[in-house]
The first five atom37 places (N, CA, C, CB, O) and aatype in JSON, in Angstrom:
{
  "aatype": [20, 20, 20, 20, 20, 20, 20, 20, 20, 20, 20, 20, 20, 20, 20, 20, 20, 20, 20, 20, 20, 20, 20, 20, 20, 20, 20, 20, 20, 20, 20, 20, 20, 20, 20, 20, 20, 20, 20, 20, 20, 20, 20, 20, 20, 20, 20, 20, 20, 20, 20, 20, 20, 20, 20, 20, 20, 20, 20, 20, 20, 20, 20, 20, 20, 20, 20, 20, 20, 20, 20, 20, 20, 20, 20, 20, 20, 20, 20, 20, 20, 20, 20, 20, 20, 20],
  "atom_mask": [
    [1, 1, 1, 1, 1],
    [1, 1, 1, 1, 1],
    [1, 1, 1, 1, 1],
    [1, 1, 1, 1, 1],
    [1, 1, 1, 1, 1],
    [1, 1, 1, 1, 1],
    [1, 1, 1, 1, 1],
    [1, 1, 1, 1, 1],
    [1, 1, 1, 1, 1],
    [1, 1, 1, 1, 1],
    [1, 1, 1, 1, 1],
    [1, 1, 1, 1, 1],
    [1, 1, 1, 1, 1],
    [1, 1, 1, 1, 1],
    [1, 1, 1, 1, 1],
    [1, 1, 1, 1, 1],
    [1, 1, 1, 1, 1],
    [1, 1, 1, 1, 1],
    [1, 1, 1, 1, 1],
    [1, 1, 1, 1, 1],
    [1, 1, 1, 1, 1],
    [1, 1, 1, 1, 1],
    [1, 1, 1, 1, 1],
    [1, 1, 1, 1, 1],
    [1, 1, 1, 1, 1],
    [1, 1, 1, 1, 1],
    [1, 1, 1, 1, 1],
    [1, 1, 1, 1, 1],
    [1, 1, 1, 1, 1],
    [1, 1, 1, 1, 1],
    [1, 1, 1, 1, 1],
    [1, 1, 1, 1, 1],
    [1, 1, 1, 1, 1],
    [1, 1, 1, 1, 1],
    [1, 1, 1, 1, 1],
    [1, 1, 1, 1, 1],
    [1, 1, 1, 1, 1],
    [1, 1, 1, 1, 1],
    [1, 1, 1, 1, 1],
    [1, 1, 1, 1, 1],
    [1, 1, 1, 1, 1],
    [1, 1, 1, 1, 1],
    [1, 1, 1, 1, 1],
    [1, 1, 1, 1, 1],
    [1, 1, 1, 1, 1],
    [1, 1, 1, 1, 1],
    [1, 1, 1, 1, 1],
    [1, 1, 1, 1, 1],
    [1, 1, 1, 1, 1],
    [1, 1, 1, 1, 1],
    [1, 1, 1, 1, 1],
    [1, 1, 1, 1, 1],
    [1, 1, 1, 1, 1],
    [1, 1, 1, 1, 1],
    [1, 1, 1, 1, 1],
    [1, 1, 1, 1, 1],
    [1, 1, 1, 1, 1],
    [1, 1, 1, 1, 1],
    [1, 1, 1, 1, 1],
    [1, 1, 1, 1, 1],
    [1, 1, 1, 1, 1],
    [1, 1, 1, 1, 1],
    [1, 1, 1, 1, 1],
    [1, 1, 1, 1, 1],
    [1, 1, 1, 1, 1],
    [1, 1, 1, 1, 1],
    [1, 1, 1, 1, 1],
    [1, 1, 1, 1, 1],
    [1, 1, 1, 1, 1],
    [1, 1, 1, 1, 1],
    [1, 1, 1, 1, 1],
    [1, 1, 1, 1, 1],
    [1, 1, 1, 1, 1],
    [1, 1, 1, 1, 1],
    [1, 1, 1, 1, 1],
    [1, 1, 1, 1, 1],
    [1, 1, 1, 1, 1],
    [1, 1, 1, 1, 1],
    [1, 1, 1, 1, 1],
    [1, 1, 1, 1, 1],
    [1, 1, 1, 1, 1],
    [1, 1, 1, 1, 1],
    [1, 1, 1, 1, 1],
    [1, 1, 1, 1, 1],
    [1, 1, 1, 1, 1],
    [1, 1, 1, 1, 1]
  ],
  "atom_positions": [
    [[0.84, -1.18, 0.0], [0.0, 0.0, 0.0], [0.88, 1.24, 0.0], [-0.95, 0.0, 1.21], [1.9, 1.31, 0.69]],
    [[0.47, 2.19, -0.77], [1.24, 3.41, -0.83], [0.82, 4.38, 0.27], [1.08, 4.06, -2.2], [-0.17, 4.16, 0.98]],
    [[1.57, 5.4, 0.38], [1.33, 6.41, 1.41], [-0.06, 7.04, 1.29], [2.4, 7.51, 1.34], [-0.74, 7.25, 2.29]],
    [[-0.47, 7.32, 0.07], [-1.77, 7.97, -0.15], [-2.89, 7.03, 0.28], [-1.94, 8.38, -1.63], [-3.85, 7.45, 0.93]],
    [[-2.77, 5.76, -0.09], [-3.82, 4.8, 0.29], [-3.84, 4.58, 1.79], [-3.6, 3.47, -0.43], [-4.91, 4.43, 2.38]],
    [[-2.68, 4.56, 2.42], [-2.63, 4.42, 3.87], [-3.27, 5.63, 4.56], [-1.17, 4.24, 4.35], [-3.96, 5.49, 5.57]],
    [[-3.02, 6.81, 4.0], [-3.62, 8.03, 4.56], [-5.13, 7.99, 4.4], [-3.05, 9.29, 3.87], [-5.87, 8.35, 5.32]],
    [[-5.59, 7.57, 3.24], [-7.04, 7.46, 3.03], [-7.66, 6.47, 4.01], [-7.34, 7.03, 1.59], [-8.7, 6.73, 4.61]],
    [[-7.01, 5.35, 4.16], [-7.53, 4.33, 5.08], [-7.54, 4.86, 6.5], [-6.69, 3.04, 5.0], [-8.49, 4.62, 7.25]],
    [[-6.51, 5.57, 6.88], [-6.44, 6.17, 8.22], [-7.58, 7.16, 8.42], [-5.08, 6.87, 8.44], [-8.22, 7.17, 9.47]],
    [[-7.82, 7.98, 7.42], [-8.92, 8.96, 7.5], [-10.24, 8.23, 7.6], [-8.91, 9.9, 6.27], [-11.09, 8.59, 8.43]],
    [[-10.44, 7.21, 6.78], [-11.7, 6.47, 6.82], [-11.89, 5.75, 8.15], [-11.76, 5.47, 5.67], [-13.01, 5.66, 8.65]],
    [[-10.83, 5.23, 8.7], [-10.92, 4.45, 9.94], [-11.08, 5.32, 11.18], [-9.68, 3.58, 10.08], [-11.79, 4.94, 12.12]],
    [[-10.44, 6.48, 11.21], [-10.43, 7.27, 12.44], [-11.15, 8.61, 12.33], [-9.03, 7.5, 12.86], [-11.92, 8.98, 13.22]],
    [[-10.9, 9.33, 11.28], [-11.44, 10.68, 11.16], [-12.92, 10.67, 10.78], [-10.64, 11.47, 10.13], [-13.72, 11.4, 11.36]],
    [[-13.27, 9.84, 9.8], [-14.66, 9.81, 9.34], [-15.63, 9.45, 10.47], [-14.81, 8.81, 8.18], [-16.66, 10.12, 10.6]],
    [[-15.37, 8.44, 11.28], [-16.3, 8.15, 12.38], [-16.4, 9.31, 13.39], [-15.86, 6.88, 13.11], [-17.47, 9.57, 13.93]],
    [[-15.31, 9.98, 13.62], [-15.32, 11.13, 14.53], [-16.18, 12.26, 13.96], [-13.89, 11.64, 14.79], [-16.93, 12.91, 14.68]],
    [[-16.06, 12.47, 12.65], [-16.86, 13.51, 11.99], [-18.34, 13.14, 12.1], [-16.45, 13.67, 10.49], [-19.18, 14.01, 12.38]],
    [[-18.67, 11.87, 11.88], [-20.06, 11.44, 12.01], [-20.57, 11.64, 13.44], [-20.21, 9.96, 11.59], [-21.7, 12.08, 13.66]],
    [[-19.74, 11.31, 14.39], [-20.13, 11.48, 15.8], [-20.35, 12.96, 16.12], [-19.04, 10.89, 16.75], [-21.29, 13.32, 16.84]],
    [[-19.5, 13.81, 15.58], [-19.66, 15.26, 15.79], [-20.95, 15.74, 15.13], [-18.45, 16.04, 15.22], [-21.66, 16.56, 15.71]],
    [[-21.26, 15.24, 13.94], [-22.5, 15.62, 13.27], [-23.72, 15.21, 14.1], [-22.57, 14.97, 11.87], [-24.68, 15.97, 14.21]],
    [[-23.66, 14.01, 14.68], [-24.77, 13.55, 15.52], [-24.92, 14.47, 16.73], [-24.53, 12.09, 15.98], [-26.04, 14.84, 17.1]],
    [[-23.83, 14.83, 17.34], [-23.89, 15.74, 18.51], [-24.41, 17.11, 18.1], [-22.51, 15.88, 19.16], [-25.19, 17.71, 18.84]],
    [[-23.98, 17.61, 16.96], [-24.46, 18.91, 16.48], [-25.96, 18.85, 16.23], [-23.72, 19.33, 15.19], [-26.69, 19.78, 16.58]],
    [[-26.42, 17.75, 15.62], [-27.86, 17.6, 15.4], [-28.63, 17.6, 16.72], [-28.15, 16.29, 14.63], [-29.7, 18.2, 16.81]],
    [[-28.09, 16.94, 17.72], [-28.75, 16.91, 19.03], [-28.78, 18.3, 19.66], [-28.02, 15.92, 19.98], [-29.79, 18.69, 20.25]],
    [[-27.7, 19.04, 19.52], [-27.65, 20.4, 20.06], [-28.64, 21.3, 19.32], [-26.21, 20.98, 19.94], [-29.35, 22.09, 19.95]],
    [[-28.71, 21.17, 18.0], [-29.66, 21.97, 17.22], [-31.09, 21.65, 17.62], [-29.47, 21.73, 15.72], [-31.93, 22.54, 17.72]],
    [[-31.38, 20.38, 17.85], [-32.72, 19.98, 18.28], [-33.05, 20.61, 19.64], [-32.83, 18.44, 18.36], [-34.15, 21.13, 19.84]],
    [[-32.09, 20.57, 20.55], [-32.31, 21.15, 21.88], [-32.51, 22.66, 21.78], [-31.11, 20.84, 22.81], [-33.36, 23.21, 22.47]],
    [[-31.75, 23.32, 20.94], [-31.9, 24.76, 20.74], [-33.29, 25.08, 20.2], [-30.82, 25.3, 19.79], [-33.93, 26.03, 20.65]],
    [[-33.75, 24.29, 19.24], [-35.09, 24.5, 18.69], [-36.17, 24.32, 19.75], [-35.34, 23.55, 17.53], [-37.13, 25.08, 19.8]],
    [[-36.01, 23.32, 20.62], [-36.96, 23.1, 21.71], [-36.96, 24.29, 22.66], [-36.62, 21.8, 22.48], [-38.02, 24.75, 23.09]],
    [[-35.77, 24.79, 22.98], [-35.67, 25.94, 23.88], [-36.28, 27.18, 23.24], [-34.21, 26.2, 24.25], [-36.95, 27.96, 23.92]],
    [[-36.05, 27.37, 21.95], [-36.65, 28.52, 21.25], [-38.17, 28.44, 21.3], [-36.16, 28.57, 19.79], [-38.84, 29.45, 21.51]],
    [[-38.71, 27.25, 21.11], [-40.15, 27.07, 21.16], [-40.68, 27.4, 22.55], [-40.54, 25.64, 20.78], [-41.69, 28.09, 22.68]],
    [[-40.0, 26.93, 23.58], [-40.42, 27.23, 24.96], [-40.34, 28.72, 25.24], [-39.57, 26.46, 25.97], [-41.23, 29.3, 25.88]],
    [[-39.26, 29.35, 24.78], [-39.11, 30.79, 25.01], [-40.19, 31.57, 24.27], [-37.71, 31.26, 24.56], [-40.74, 32.53, 24.81]],
    [[-40.49, 31.16, 23.03], [-41.54, 31.84, 22.28], [-42.88, 31.75, 23.01], [-41.67, 31.23, 20.87], [-43.62, 32.74, 23.07]],
    [[-43.19, 30.59, 23.57], [-44.44, 30.44, 24.33], [-44.45, 31.36, 25.54], [-44.63, 28.96, 24.78], [-45.47, 32.0, 25.83]],
    [[-43.34, 31.44, 26.23], [-43.26, 32.31, 27.41], [-43.41, 33.77, 27.02], [-41.94, 32.1, 28.15], [-44.11, 34.53, 27.69]],
    [[-42.75, 34.17, 25.94], [-42.87, 35.55, 25.49], [-44.29, 35.87, 25.03], [-41.89, 35.83, 24.35], [-44.79, 36.97, 25.24]],
    [[-44.95, 34.87, 24.41], [-46.34, 35.08, 24.01], [-47.21, 35.36, 25.24], [-46.88, 33.85, 23.25], [-48.08, 36.22, 25.2]],
    [[-46.95, 34.61, 26.33], [-47.72, 34.84, 27.57], [-47.44, 36.21, 28.14], [-47.39, 33.76, 28.62], [-48.35, 36.91, 28.59]],
    [[-46.17, 36.6, 28.12], [-45.8, 37.92, 28.65], [-46.42, 39.02, 27.8], [-44.26, 38.07, 28.68], [-46.93, 40.01, 28.33]],
    [[-46.38, 38.85, 26.48], [-46.99, 39.84, 25.59], [-48.48, 39.97, 25.85], [-46.75, 39.46, 24.11], [-49.02, 41.08, 25.9]],
    [[-49.15, 38.84, 26.03], [-50.59, 38.87, 26.29], [-50.88, 39.58, 27.61], [-51.17, 37.43, 26.31], [-51.83, 40.35, 27.71]],
    [[-50.07, 39.3, 28.61], [-50.26, 39.95, 29.92], [-50.01, 41.46, 29.81], [-49.32, 39.33, 30.98], [-50.73, 42.25, 30.41]],
    [[-48.99, 41.84, 29.07], [-48.71, 43.27, 28.89], [-49.85, 43.95, 28.14], [-47.38, 43.47, 28.12], [-50.23, 45.08, 28.47]],
    [[-50.41, 43.28, 27.15], [-51.54, 43.85, 26.42], [-52.74, 44.05, 27.34], [-51.93, 42.95, 25.23], [-53.4, 45.09, 27.3]],
    [[-53.02, 43.04, 28.18], [-54.13, 43.18, 29.14], [-53.89, 44.34, 30.1], [-54.33, 41.87, 29.93], [-54.79, 45.13, 30.36]],
    [[-52.67, 44.42, 30.62], [-52.35, 45.51, 31.55], [-52.46, 46.87, 30.87], [-50.95, 45.32, 32.12], [-52.94, 47.83, 31.47]],
    [[-52.0, 46.95, 29.63], [-52.08, 48.21, 28.9], [-53.55, 48.61, 28.68], [-51.35, 48.11, 27.55], [-53.92, 49.77, 28.86]],
    [[-54.36, 47.64, 28.31], [-55.78, 47.93, 28.1], [-56.46, 48.37, 29.39], [-56.5, 46.71, 27.53], [-57.27, 49.29, 29.39]],
    [[-56.11, 47.71, 30.5], [-56.67, 48.11, 31.79], [-56.23, 49.52, 32.15], [-56.25, 47.13, 32.9], [-57.03, 50.32, 32.63]],
    [[-54.98, 49.83, 31.91], [-54.46, 51.16, 32.21], [-55.16, 52.21, 31.36], [-52.95, 51.21, 31.99], [-55.55, 53.26, 31.86]],
    [[-55.33, 51.93, 30.07], [-56.02, 52.88, 29.19], [-57.47, 53.08, 29.63], [-55.97, 52.39, 27.73], [-57.98, 54.2, 29.6]],
    [[-58.14, 52.01, 30.02], [-59.51, 52.14, 30.52], [-59.56, 53.01, 31.77], [-60.09, 50.75, 30.83], [-60.44, 53.86, 31.91]],
    [[-58.61, 52.8, 32.67], [-58.56, 53.61, 33.89], [-58.31, 55.07, 33.56], [-57.46, 53.09, 34.83], [-58.94, 55.96, 34.14]],
    [[-57.4, 55.32, 32.64], [-57.11, 56.71, 32.24], [-58.33, 57.36, 31.59], [-55.92, 56.75, 31.27], [-58.6, 58.54, 31.82]],
    [[-59.06, 56.61, 30.79], [-60.28, 57.15, 30.17], [-61.32, 57.5, 31.24], [-60.87, 56.14, 29.16], [-61.97, 58.55, 31.18]],
    [[-61.48, 56.61, 32.21], [-62.43, 56.9, 33.3], [-62.01, 58.13, 34.09], [-62.55, 55.69, 34.26], [-62.84, 58.96, 34.46]],
    [[-60.71, 58.24, 34.34], [-60.21, 59.4, 35.08], [-60.44, 60.68, 34.28], [-58.71, 59.24, 35.4], [-60.81, 61.71, 34.85]],
    [[-60.24, 60.62, 32.97], [-60.47, 61.78, 32.12], [-61.94, 62.17, 32.16], [-60.03, 61.48, 30.68], [-62.27, 63.35, 32.26]],
    [[-62.8, 61.18, 32.09], [-64.25, 61.45, 32.16], [-64.6, 62.07, 33.51], [-65.07, 60.15, 31.95], [-65.38, 63.03, 33.57]],
    [[-64.04, 61.54, 34.58], [-64.3, 62.1, 35.91], [-63.8, 63.54, 36.0], [-63.63, 61.24, 36.99], [-64.47, 64.39, 36.58]],
    [[-62.64, 63.8, 35.44], [-62.11, 65.17, 35.45], [-63.01, 66.12, 34.67], [-60.69, 65.2, 34.87], [-63.25, 67.25, 35.1]],
    [[-63.51, 65.66, 33.54], [-64.42, 66.49, 32.75], [-65.69, 66.8, 33.54], [-64.76, 65.81, 31.42], [-66.2, 67.92, 33.52]],
    [[-66.21, 65.79, 34.23], [-67.42, 65.99, 35.04], [-67.14, 66.97, 36.17], [-67.92, 64.65, 35.61], [-67.96, 67.85, 36.44]],
    [[-65.99, 66.81, 36.82], [-65.65, 67.73, 37.92], [-65.5, 69.16, 37.41], [-64.35, 67.28, 38.62], [-65.92, 70.1, 38.08]],
    [[-64.91, 69.34, 36.23], [-64.77, 70.67, 35.66], [-66.13, 71.27, 35.34], [-63.89, 70.63, 34.39], [-66.38, 72.45, 35.61]],
    [[-67.01, 70.47, 34.78], [-68.35, 70.97, 34.47], [-69.09, 71.33, 35.76], [-69.16, 69.91, 33.66], [-69.79, 72.34, 35.82]],
    [[-68.92, 70.5, 36.77], [-69.57, 70.77, 38.05], [-69.04, 72.07, 38.66], [-69.34, 69.6, 39.03], [-69.8, 72.87, 39.19]],
    [[-67.73, 72.28, 38.57], [-67.14, 73.51, 39.1], [-67.67, 74.73, 38.35], [-65.6, 73.45, 39.0], [-67.94, 75.76, 38.96]],
    [[-67.81, 74.62, 37.02], [-68.36, 75.74, 36.25], [-69.82, 76.01, 36.64], [-68.26, 75.45, 34.74], [-70.23, 77.16, 36.76]],
    [[-70.59, 74.95, 36.82], [-71.99, 75.13, 37.23], [-72.08, 75.76, 38.6], [-72.73, 73.78, 37.22], [-72.9, 76.65, 38.83]],
    [[-71.24, 75.31, 39.51], [-71.25, 75.9, 40.86], [-70.86, 77.36, 40.78], [-70.3, 75.13, 41.81], [-71.43, 78.19, 41.51]],
    [[-69.91, 77.71, 39.93], [-69.5, 79.1, 39.77], [-70.65, 79.92, 39.22], [-68.27, 79.2, 38.85], [-70.89, 81.03, 39.69]],
    [[-71.36, 79.4, 38.23], [-72.5, 80.12, 37.66], [-73.59, 80.29, 38.71], [-73.06, 79.37, 36.43], [-74.23, 81.35, 38.79]],
    [[-73.81, 79.26, 39.52], [-74.85, 79.35, 40.56], [-74.5, 80.4, 41.58], [-75.05, 78.0, 41.25], [-75.38, 81.09, 42.08]],
    [[-73.23, 80.52, 41.9], [-72.82, 81.54, 42.88], [-73.02, 82.94, 42.28], [-71.33, 81.33, 43.3], [-73.38, 83.88, 42.99]],
    [[-72.78, 83.07, 41.0], [-72.96, 84.37, 40.34], [-74.45, 84.75, 40.26], [-72.35, 84.35, 38.91], [-74.79, 85.93, 40.34]],
    [[-75.32, 83.76, 40.12], [-76.75, 84.01, 40.02], [-77.32, 84.36, 41.39], [-77.48, 82.78, 39.44], [-78.2, 85.21, 41.5]],
    [[-76.82, 83.73, 42.41], [-77.37, 83.93, 43.75], [-77.02, 85.24, 44.34], [-76.92, 82.87, 44.66], [-77.42, 85.54, 45.46]]
  ]
}
């Protein structure tokens, strides 16, 4: 056997199986990363939904406060007019 054939055989016997083993490990890592991404996406979806609910509640509260302020201003104007009439 010549040097080139011995080198090829050495690569096939030792390097190729190691490369295959590394590929299998990389595939396993990629699968785990995909699972983690899916879990994180679900968690972020829950957080987004909760933030949307909180934002809507806050906006509703602000609208009610604005309405109350408008009513108080109208009441103050009416009371002022009543004092001027009396």
